[in-house]
Backbone as ProteinMPNN parsed JSONL, in Angstrom:
{"seq_chain_A": "MAKLQAGDKAPAFTLKGDDGEKYSLSQLKGKKVILYFYPKDNTPGCTTQACEYRDLKRDFTKQDAIILGVSADDEESHKKFRKEYKLNFPLLIDPDYKVHKAYGAYGKKVLYGKEMIGVIRTTAVIDEKGKIIKIGKVRAKGNAEKSLDTIIE", "coords_chain_A": {"N_chain_A": [[-159.672, -79.212, -79.814], [-160.802, -82.502, -80.163], [-163.936, -83.857, -79.121], [-164.097, -86.061, -76.368], [-164.887, -89.565, -76.392], [-166.54, -92.771, -75.9], [-164.279, -95.471, -75.972], [-162.051, -93.979, -76.565], [-158.682, -93.164, -75.522], [-158.187, -92.348, -72.192], [-157.396, -89.07, -71.087], [-154.225, -88.459, -69.616], [-153.52, -87.733, -66.182], [-152.379, -86.051, -63.216], [-153.16, -85.311, -60.044], [-153.425, -83.59, -56.927], [-154.84, -84.893, -53.97], [-157.354, -84.318, -51.404], [-156.351, -85.582, -49.249], [-153.692, -85.227, -49.295], [-152.261, -86.933, -50.877], [-150.965, -87.863, -54.145], [-152.703, -88.414, -57.133], [-152.805, -90.317, -60.009], [-153.715, -91.228, -63.337], [-152.166, -93.213, -64.498], [-151.122, -94.654, -62.311], [-153.368, -95.94, -61.477], [-153.989, -97.914, -63.216], [-155.421, -101.046, -64.081], [-157.512, -100.877, -62.428], [-160.956, -99.884, -62.468], [-161.973, -96.575, -63.082], [-163.866, -93.993, -61.773], [-164.318, -90.882, -62.651], [-165.41, -87.998, -61.604], [-166.484, -84.768, -62.334], [-167.246, -81.809, -60.695], [-168.962, -78.716, -59.853], [-168.693, -77.21, -57.267], [-167.717, -77.522, -53.87], [-169.879, -78.422, -51.18], [-172.355, -77.43, -52.102], [-175.821, -77.557, -53.07], [-176.485, -79.429, -55.343], [-173.998, -80.649, -55.805], [-173.467, -81.778, -53.346], [-175.546, -83.666, -53.166], [-174.805, -85.357, -55.299], [-172.226, -86.255, -54.447], [-172.879, -87.566, -52.035], [-174.481, -89.645, -52.967], [-172.568, -91.143, -54.376], [-170.967, -91.808, -52.186], [-172.759, -93.449, -50.729], [-172.97, -95.636, -52.412], [-170.476, -96.682, -52.512], [-169.437, -99.202, -51.591], [-170.514, -100.97, -53.479], [-169.196, -100.084, -55.787], [-166.57, -100.716, -55.079], [-166.724, -103.504, -55.025], [-166.764, -103.956, -57.719], [-164.217, -103.445, -58.392], [-163.563, -100.747, -58.674], [-162.542, -97.336, -58.461], [-163.515, -94.282, -56.983], [-163.29, -90.911, -57.834], [-163.647, -87.612, -57.053], [-163.618, -84.423, -58.611], [-162.768, -81.048, -58.428], [-162.244, -77.465, -58.568], [-161.897, -76.486, -56.078], [-160.027, -75.768, -53.057], [-157.673, -77.62, -50.942], [-158.42, -77.377, -48.219], [-161.164, -76.731, -48.344], [-162.124, -79.055, -49.601], [-161.483, -80.94, -47.593], [-163.167, -80.145, -45.468], [-165.675, -80.527, -46.67], [-165.617, -83.292, -47.203], [-165.434, -84.269, -44.586], [-167.784, -83.253, -43.344], [-169.826, -84.586, -44.737], [-169.098, -87.184, -44.513], [-167.656, -88.414, -46.612], [-166.332, -91.088, -48.449], [-164.23, -91.319, -50.248], [-161.542, -89.985, -52.263], [-161.166, -86.447, -52.912], [-160.189, -84.53, -55.56], [-157.921, -81.891, -56.483], [-158.092, -79.41, -58.832], [-156.978, -76.711, -59.645], [-156.482, -74.964, -61.82], [-158.107, -75.852, -63.787], [-157.101, -77.574, -65.733], [-157.301, -80.407, -66.039], [-160.048, -80.668, -66.014], [-160.604, -79.343, -68.458], [-159.308, -81.051, -70.28], [-160.971, -83.232, -70.194], [-163.313, -82.24, -71.151], [-164.897, -80.918, -69.335], [-165.097, -78.276, -68.741], [-166.041, -75.166, -69.898], [-168.084, -73.467, -72.359], [-171.392, -72.996, -71.256], [-174.921, -73.15, -70.58], [-176.71, -71.505, -68.182], [-179.492, -71.039, -66.33], [-180.636, -69.767, -68.532], [-178.628, -68.089, -69.389], [-175.623, -67.728, -71.201], [-172.443, -68.889, -70.292], [-169.032, -69.27, -69.098], [-167.711, -72.053, -67.531], [-167.657, -74.754, -65.06], [-168.656, -77.843, -66.307], [-170.791, -80.212, -65.338], [-169.581, -83.322, -65.378], [-168.99, -86.779, -66.058], [-166.564, -89.31, -66.266], [-166.168, -92.626, -67.082], [-163.792, -94.992, -66.743], [-161.937, -97.705, -68.056], [-159.952, -100.598, -66.948], [-157.669, -100.482, -68.48], [-157.27, -97.885, -69.112], [-158.953, -96.803, -70.983], [-161.782, -94.962, -72.14], [-164.974, -95.798, -71.085], [-167.442, -94.659, -70.883], [-168.5, -91.285, -71.203], [-169.589, -88.017, -70.376], [-171.836, -85.18, -70.065], [-173.63, -84.794, -67.06], [-176.434, -85.182, -64.765], [-176.662, -84.224, -61.357], [-178.206, -85.739, -59.476], [-178.698, -89.163, -59.345], [-176.452, -89.776, -60.84], [-174.366, -91.362, -59.728], [-175.503, -93.932, -59.563], [-175.987, -94.463, -62.278], [-173.354, -94.501, -63.215], [-172.4, -96.735, -61.86], [-174.051, -98.717, -62.992], [-172.999, -98.672, -65.568], [-170.46, -99.872, -65.275], [-171.117, -102.395, -64.474], [-172.495, -103.567, -66.526]], "CA_chain_A": [[-159.545, -80.597, -79.373], [-162.015, -83.284, -80.415], [-164.667, -84.274, -77.929], [-163.82, -87.443, -75.972], [-166.018, -90.486, -76.454], [-166.259, -94.156, -75.535], [-163.243, -96.092, -76.788], [-160.856, -93.131, -76.573], [-157.752, -93.267, -74.401], [-158.458, -91.269, -71.233], [-156.242, -88.183, -70.903], [-153.428, -88.659, -68.402], [-153.587, -86.642, -65.197], [-151.856, -86.228, -61.865], [-153.727, -84.251, -59.205], [-153.325, -83.78, -55.477], [-156.105, -85.118, -53.292], [-157.536, -83.638, -50.127], [-155.602, -86.352, -48.256], [-152.276, -84.936, -49.488], [-151.703, -87.895, -51.835], [-151.067, -87.548, -55.578], [-153.443, -89.434, -57.864], [-152.61, -90.239, -61.455], [-154.38, -92.293, -64.069], [-151.219, -94.308, -64.73], [-150.999, -95.482, -61.098], [-154.649, -96.611, -61.245], [-154.191, -98.968, -64.222], [-155.826, -102.299, -63.446], [-158.776, -100.578, -61.739], [-161.871, -98.992, -63.163], [-161.928, -95.258, -62.447], [-164.996, -93.092, -61.959], [-163.78, -89.533, -62.489], [-166.551, -87.09, -61.783], [-166.16, -83.345, -62.205], [-168.389, -81.083, -60.14], [-168.637, -77.292, -59.74], [-168.302, -76.561, -56.007], [-167.966, -78.222, -52.611], [-170.896, -77.958, -50.227], [-173.513, -76.804, -52.736], [-176.868, -78.592, -53.068], [-176.334, -80.49, -56.341], [-172.72, -81.342, -55.606], [-173.615, -82.586, -52.134], [-176.386, -84.807, -53.548], [-173.99, -86.24, -56.128], [-171.177, -86.856, -53.619], [-173.48, -88.486, -51.059], [-174.907, -90.845, -53.691], [-171.35, -91.942, -54.583], [-170.613, -92.336, -50.859], [-173.674, -94.525, -50.356], [-172.778, -96.79, -53.302], [-169.027, -96.997, -52.554], [-169.216, -100.641, -51.433], [-170.831, -101.59, -54.771], [-168.107, -99.756, -56.708], [-165.416, -101.487, -54.638], [-166.944, -104.887, -55.483], [-166.478, -103.96, -59.163], [-162.815, -103.028, -58.496], [-163.574, -99.377, -59.199], [-162.224, -96.258, -57.529], [-164.264, -93.048, -57.233], [-162.52, -89.683, -57.624], [-164.342, -86.368, -57.328], [-162.664, -83.389, -59.026], [-163.223, -79.664, -58.574], [-161.159, -76.488, -58.415], [-161.807, -76.077, -54.677], [-158.737, -76.07, -52.446], [-157.573, -78.761, -50.026], [-159.185, -77.109, -46.994], [-162.577, -76.836, -48.693], [-162.376, -80.486, -49.81], [-161.438, -81.632, -46.289], [-164.408, -79.814, -44.744], [-166.772, -81.175, -47.406], [-165.527, -84.744, -46.94], [-165.724, -84.537, -43.171], [-169.182, -82.953, -43.049], [-170.728, -85.574, -45.338], [-168.486, -88.511, -44.342], [-167.351, -88.949, -47.936], [-165.372, -92.182, -48.298], [-163.381, -91.371, -51.441], [-160.768, -88.748, -52.373], [-161.566, -85.309, -53.738], [-158.97, -84.031, -56.18], [-157.842, -80.443, -56.654], [-157.692, -79.008, -60.188], [-157.179, -75.263, -59.512], [-156.426, -74.221, -63.086], [-159.068, -76.514, -64.689], [-156.413, -78.278, -66.828], [-157.865, -81.746, -66.215], [-161.431, -80.408, -66.432], [-160.603, -79.023, -69.89], [-158.906, -82.249, -71.03], [-162.118, -84.144, -70.211], [-164.502, -81.539, -71.648], [-165.716, -80.553, -68.18], [-165.007, -76.832, -68.516], [-166.243, -74.439, -71.145], [-169.363, -72.751, -72.501], [-172.605, -73.684, -70.808], [-176.062, -72.266, -70.365], [-177.225, -71.636, -66.821], [-180.643, -70.145, -66.141], [-180.854, -69.01, -69.761], [-177.47, -67.254, -69.736], [-174.416, -68.447, -71.608], [-171.289, -68.523, -69.47], [-167.917, -70.221, -69.085], [-167.602, -72.631, -66.192], [-167.572, -76.207, -64.927], [-169.761, -78.622, -66.857], [-170.832, -81.44, -64.535], [-169.213, -84.38, -66.319], [-168.419, -87.993, -65.468], [-165.865, -90.237, -67.156], [-165.989, -93.979, -66.552], [-162.582, -95.438, -67.425], [-161.674, -99.123, -67.772], [-158.68, -100.974, -66.32], [-156.558, -100.206, -69.389], [-157.184, -96.454, -69.367], [-159.861, -96.408, -72.079], [-163.07, -94.44, -71.693], [-166.15, -96.642, -71.33], [-168.55, -93.71, -71.065], [-168.189, -89.933, -70.74], [-170.569, -87.03, -70.787], [-172.482, -84.256, -69.14], [-174.554, -85.557, -66.213], [-177.187, -84.522, -63.7], [-176.128, -84.632, -60.057], [-179.029, -86.811, -58.914], [-178.717, -90.384, -60.138], [-175.196, -89.976, -61.557], [-173.609, -92.481, -59.152], [-176.154, -95.182, -59.956], [-175.744, -94.668, -63.712], [-171.949, -94.88, -63.35], [-172.314, -98.118, -61.397], [-174.672, -99.544, -64.03], [-172.069, -98.713, -66.706], [-169.351, -100.828, -65.065], [-171.685, -103.731, -64.231], [-172.971, -104.09, -67.826]], "C_chain_A": [[-160.88, -81.321, -79.587], [-162.636, -83.735, -79.095], [-164.382, -85.753, -77.637], [-165.081, -88.287, -76.072], [-165.576, -91.885, -76.062], [-165.258, -94.747, -76.516], [-161.964, -95.285, -76.863], [-159.98, -93.436, -75.366], [-158.048, -92.076, -73.481], [-157.215, -90.39, -71.093], [-155.544, -88.443, -69.564], [-153.618, -87.468, -67.467], [-152.843, -87.051, -63.937], [-152.368, -85.032, -61.076], [-153.548, -84.61, -57.738], [-154.729, -83.972, -54.904], [-156.168, -84.369, -51.977], [-156.785, -84.344, -48.997], [-154.093, -86.142, -48.38], [-151.589, -85.867, -50.473], [-151.836, -87.363, -53.265], [-151.78, -88.726, -56.249], [-153.191, -89.242, -59.343], [-153.276, -91.432, -62.106], [-153.448, -93.488, -64.242], [-151.083, -95.216, -63.5], [-152.281, -96.272, -60.808], [-154.946, -97.677, -62.298], [-154.491, -100.28, -63.507], [-157.105, -102.134, -62.642], [-159.659, -99.769, -62.667], [-161.852, -97.675, -62.385], [-163.195, -94.482, -62.804], [-164.449, -91.704, -61.638], [-164.933, -88.571, -62.71], [-166.156, -85.664, -61.424], [-167.407, -82.616, -61.731], [-167.986, -79.631, -59.865], [-168.072, -76.821, -58.401], [-168.656, -77.42, -54.801], [-169.14, -77.583, -51.874], [-172.026, -77.14, -50.858], [-174.56, -77.911, -52.93], [-176.679, -79.737, -54.064], [-175.078, -81.316, -56.118], [-172.76, -82.231, -54.365], [-174.45, -83.83, -52.424], [-175.549, -85.825, -54.311], [-172.95, -86.977, -55.275], [-171.75, -87.889, -52.645], [-173.994, -89.755, -51.738], [-173.696, -91.736, -54.002], [-170.917, -92.581, -53.261], [-171.457, -93.565, -50.521], [-173.503, -95.777, -51.206], [-171.32, -97.265, -53.35], [-168.758, -98.494, -52.463], [-169.472, -101.37, -52.763], [-169.744, -101.299, -55.813], [-166.865, -100.58, -56.365], [-165.528, -102.94, -55.095], [-166.63, -105.034, -56.973], [-165.028, -103.542, -59.448], [-162.695, -101.642, -59.134], [-163.252, -98.379, -58.09], [-162.986, -95.007, -57.961], [-163.351, -91.867, -56.922], [-163.383, -88.488, -58.014], [-163.312, -85.3, -57.655], [-163.356, -82.032, -59.095], [-162.019, -78.742, -58.395], [-161.011, -76.027, -56.968], [-160.471, -76.503, -54.076], [-158.831, -77.216, -51.424], [-158.44, -78.568, -48.777], [-160.688, -77.265, -47.236], [-162.968, -78.309, -48.871], [-162.426, -81.239, -48.482], [-162.718, -81.391, -45.495], [-165.603, -80.537, -45.359], [-166.785, -82.677, -47.114], [-165.918, -85.074, -45.511], [-167.211, -84.356, -42.875], [-170.131, -84.035, -43.56], [-170.176, -86.999, -45.293], [-168.223, -89.188, -45.695], [-166.185, -89.93, -47.833], [-164.52, -92.407, -49.551], [-162.673, -90.025, -51.563], [-161.423, -87.694, -53.27], [-160.275, -84.677, -54.255], [-159.078, -82.542, -56.504], [-157.292, -80.113, -58.039], [-157.872, -77.49, -60.296], [-157.196, -74.48, -60.819], [-157.297, -74.865, -64.172], [-158.4, -77.273, -65.845], [-157.045, -79.642, -67.094], [-159.337, -81.635, -66.613], [-161.486, -80.219, -67.959], [-160.264, -80.246, -70.732], [-160.071, -83.231, -71.176], [-163.415, -83.471, -70.679], [-165.436, -81.074, -70.545], [-165.612, -79.067, -67.825], [-165.168, -76.154, -69.859], [-167.564, -73.719, -71.148], [-170.51, -73.625, -72.021], [-173.704, -72.656, -70.634], [-176.609, -72.553, -68.981], [-178.303, -70.577, -66.621], [-180.824, -69.215, -67.336], [-179.697, -68.125, -70.189], [-176.293, -68.133, -70.129], [-173.251, -67.953, -70.773], [-170.197, -69.574, -69.636], [-167.821, -70.748, -67.653], [-167.503, -74.145, -66.234], [-168.848, -76.836, -65.482], [-169.743, -79.946, -66.101], [-170.707, -82.64, -65.481], [-168.691, -85.585, -65.556], [-167.786, -88.833, -66.566], [-165.724, -91.564, -66.43], [-164.885, -94.603, -67.403], [-162.299, -96.896, -67.052], [-160.26, -99.342, -67.222], [-157.459, -100.66, -67.179], [-156.427, -98.724, -69.723], [-158.018, -95.977, -70.537], [-161.189, -95.945, -71.487], [-164.181, -95.413, -72.076], [-167.33, -95.733, -71.654], [-168.104, -92.354, -70.527], [-169.298, -89.004, -71.202], [-171.061, -86.166, -69.659], [-173.529, -85.05, -68.357], [-175.359, -84.64, -65.304], [-176.626, -85.051, -62.386], [-176.883, -85.846, -59.523], [-179.053, -88.005, -59.87], [-177.42, -90.687, -60.871], [-174.429, -91.191, -61.033], [-174.193, -93.817, -59.604], [-175.922, -95.493, -61.436], [-174.295, -95.086, -63.962], [-171.754, -96.335, -62.945], [-172.892, -99.066, -62.44], [-173.727, -99.717, -65.23], [-170.981, -99.755, -66.492], [-169.856, -102.242, -64.783], [-172.083, -104.38, -65.549], [-171.963, -105.0, -68.494]], "O_chain_A": [[-161.943, -80.809, -79.235], [-161.946, -83.958, -78.101], [-164.42, -86.591, -78.539], [-166.193, -87.799, -75.868], [-164.384, -92.151, -75.911], [-165.365, -94.555, -77.727], [-160.906, -95.825, -77.185], [-160.458, -93.9, -74.331], [-158.146, -90.938, -73.94], [-156.102, -90.905, -70.991], [-156.188, -88.621, -68.53], [-153.847, -86.343, -67.91], [-152.697, -88.235, -63.635], [-152.052, -83.885, -61.393], [-153.525, -85.783, -57.365], [-155.677, -83.298, -55.307], [-155.162, -83.849, -51.494], [-156.601, -83.778, -47.919], [-153.308, -86.78, -47.679], [-150.45, -85.615, -50.867], [-152.696, -86.533, -53.559], [-151.489, -89.887, -55.96], [-153.342, -88.141, -59.871], [-153.39, -92.505, -61.513], [-153.88, -94.637, -64.145], [-150.942, -96.43, -63.647], [-152.27, -97.179, -59.977], [-156.02, -98.278, -62.287], [-153.901, -100.591, -62.472], [-157.714, -103.117, -62.221], [-159.17, -99.057, -63.544], [-161.727, -97.677, -61.16], [-163.546, -94.336, -63.975], [-164.154, -91.397, -60.483], [-165.377, -88.352, -63.837], [-165.582, -85.395, -60.369], [-168.489, -82.783, -62.294], [-166.806, -79.343, -59.668], [-167.072, -76.103, -58.384], [-169.752, -77.974, -54.717], [-169.359, -76.373, -51.94], [-172.588, -76.256, -50.211], [-174.204, -79.09, -52.951], [-176.709, -80.902, -53.668], [-175.102, -82.541, -56.232], [-172.159, -83.305, -54.341], [-174.106, -84.925, -51.982], [-175.581, -87.016, -54.004], [-172.818, -88.196, -55.38], [-171.171, -88.959, -52.456], [-173.947, -90.831, -51.143], [-173.792, -92.959, -53.9], [-170.545, -93.754, -53.225], [-170.934, -94.589, -50.083], [-173.856, -96.871, -50.767], [-170.976, -98.146, -54.138], [-167.917, -99.005, -53.203], [-168.728, -102.281, -53.126], [-169.412, -102.163, -56.625], [-166.187, -101.084, -57.26], [-164.534, -103.539, -55.505], [-166.269, -106.12, -57.43], [-164.658, -103.313, -60.6], [-161.855, -101.401, -60.0], [-163.64, -98.56, -56.936], [-163.09, -94.71, -59.151], [-162.713, -91.83, -55.87], [-163.801, -88.366, -59.166], [-162.243, -85.267, -57.046], [-164.396, -81.884, -59.738], [-160.913, -79.198, -58.105], [-160.1, -75.26, -56.657], [-159.859, -77.473, -54.523], [-159.915, -77.7, -51.098], [-159.114, -79.499, -48.336], [-161.395, -77.861, -46.423], [-163.997, -78.755, -48.366], [-163.304, -82.075, -48.269], [-163.283, -82.321, -44.92], [-166.439, -81.091, -44.645], [-167.83, -83.255, -46.816], [-166.642, -86.037, -45.258], [-167.827, -85.206, -42.232], [-171.119, -84.365, -42.903], [-170.704, -87.904, -45.94], [-168.526, -90.365, -45.89], [-165.17, -89.632, -47.202], [-164.141, -93.535, -49.869], [-163.151, -89.027, -51.024], [-162.124, -88.005, -54.234], [-159.383, -84.336, -53.479], [-160.16, -82.013, -56.759], [-156.169, -80.488, -58.378], [-158.801, -77.023, -60.954], [-157.854, -73.444, -60.913], [-157.233, -74.472, -65.337], [-159.062, -77.584, -66.835], [-157.296, -79.994, -68.246], [-159.82, -82.404, -67.443], [-162.292, -80.842, -68.651], [-160.865, -80.457, -71.785], [-160.149, -83.97, -72.158], [-164.488, -84.07, -70.608], [-166.625, -80.859, -70.781], [-165.998, -78.658, -66.731], [-164.515, -76.519, -70.837], [-168.111, -73.393, -70.095], [-170.59, -74.814, -72.329], [-173.451, -71.455, -70.553], [-176.93, -73.694, -68.648], [-178.049, -69.377, -66.731], [-181.127, -68.032, -67.178], [-179.766, -67.478, -71.233], [-176.004, -69.141, -69.484], [-173.086, -66.75, -70.567], [-170.412, -70.626, -70.236], [-167.846, -69.979, -66.692], [-167.296, -74.744, -67.29], [-169.961, -76.415, -65.166], [-168.787, -80.713, -66.213], [-171.606, -82.926, -66.272], [-168.028, -85.438, -64.529], [-168.364, -89.046, -67.631], [-165.223, -91.622, -65.307], [-165.018, -94.728, -68.62], [-162.404, -97.278, -65.886], [-159.486, -98.4, -67.056], [-156.342, -100.581, -66.667], [-155.574, -98.341, -70.524], [-157.818, -94.869, -71.034], [-161.653, -96.465, -70.472], [-164.313, -95.801, -73.237], [-168.109, -95.998, -72.57], [-167.409, -92.283, -69.513], [-169.871, -89.181, -72.277], [-170.758, -86.378, -68.485], [-174.234, -85.882, -68.928], [-175.011, -83.477, -65.101], [-176.169, -86.191, -62.313], [-176.278, -86.855, -59.161], [-179.386, -87.869, -61.047], [-177.293, -91.754, -61.471], [-173.897, -91.969, -61.825], [-173.454, -94.725, -59.985], [-175.69, -96.644, -61.805], [-174.033, -95.927, -64.821], [-171.029, -97.079, -63.606], [-172.295, -100.1, -62.741], [-173.672, -100.79, -65.831], [-170.612, -100.456, -67.434], [-169.077, -103.193, -64.85], [-172.02, -105.602, -65.684], [-172.22, -105.512, -69.584]]}, "name": "protein", "num_of_chains": 1, "seq": "MAKLQAGDKAPAFTLKGDDGEKYSLSQLKGKKVILYFYPKDNTPGCTTQACEYRDLKRDFTKQDAIILGVSADDEESHKKFRKEYKLNFPLLIDPDYKVHKAYGAYGKKVLYGKEMIGVIRTTAVIDEKGKIIKIGKVRAKGNAEKSLDTIIE"}
């Protein structure tokens, strides 16, 4: 599968959120979508990333954008993570990494000098029509601000 890039149609998805709701790209048409893939609930980098999105949520809302965090963690783990850090956006469950793979957020990566297969911290910024504005591998710290800058430009 070719690597996704700006201008491509975002792959369709339907995933369950920690709130029990189903979220799909098609139901979010008309809104900008920040879809960020992260490795694991309640780990240092993932917590930093989630809290930065939480703190900027009002700014994303002003831009008519919805934030969705995605990992393979289960509903219970997501609920605890959201509650502990007062996260104000849904966390979606992708247990078999299907959506991760569709967005290039799962595969070969190098961690501490070792090649392995796993989650690649990736963010996709999607416009109101379902087209990718920006997608790529990201660092946890500063990711929320860069995503916000992308939709303000």
